[in-house]
N, C-alpha and C positions, 0 to 999 in steps of 0.2 A: 071219390075220384073227381077231379076237376079237369075238364078238357078245354084247352085254349085254342079253338079251331082257327081263330083269326091269325095265329102265328104260323100256320101251315104254309109252306112254300116260300117263306121269307128267307133271305140270305143273311147269315150271321156275319157281322163284321168283327165283333169281339165278344168274348165271354169272360167276365171277371168275378172272382169269388172274394168277397170281403169277409175275412175271418172275424173281425171285430166291429161289426155293424152296431148301430145304436141299441138294438134290442137282441143282438146275437148275430150269427152268420147271415150274410146276404149274398144273393147271386144276381148279377146283372148281365143281361144279354142285349147287346146293341146290334141293331140290324142296319143294313146298307141303305134303307129308305129313311133313316133318321129317327126311327122309333126305337124304344127300349122296352124290355120286359124285366121286371124285378121280382124276386122271390125272397122273403125274409122268414127265417126260422125263429119263432118266438116261443119262449118257454115261460110258464108261470108256475110259481110255487103256490100250492094250496095247503091249507091246514084243515084237517078233519079231526075234531075232538069231541068225544062223547063220554059221558059218565053212564055206565051200565051196571045192571045187576043180573047175575047169572045164577039162578037157583036150580039149574038143570032145565033142559028144554030150550025154549026160545028166550034169548037174552032180552031183558027189558031196558030200554033207553030211559034213563032217569033225566038227563039233560043233554041237549045237543048244543055244543059251544061253537060249532062250525059257522053258523050265521053271524056270530059275534066277532069273528076274525076280521082284522082290519085289512081291507084290500090295498094292494100296492099302487 
C-alpha cells in the first residue's frame, strides 16, 4: 500500500481517466492549487521457460531459459 498523505485535504478541480495512455490507462487528478497527481497502470509481459526432467519426486531443472528472454 502506498499512502499519499500530501494529497489529503486538497480540493479536486478535475479528474480525468485516459484509457489509452502511453503504457496503458492513466488517471490524472488536477487540484485547485495548480498541482496534479497521476497514476499509470503499467503491465509487462514476462516469459518463464525451463527445461525440466521429472522422474518422480522433485522435478530437476535442466536449463532455465528465463534469463535469456529479451526485455522489452
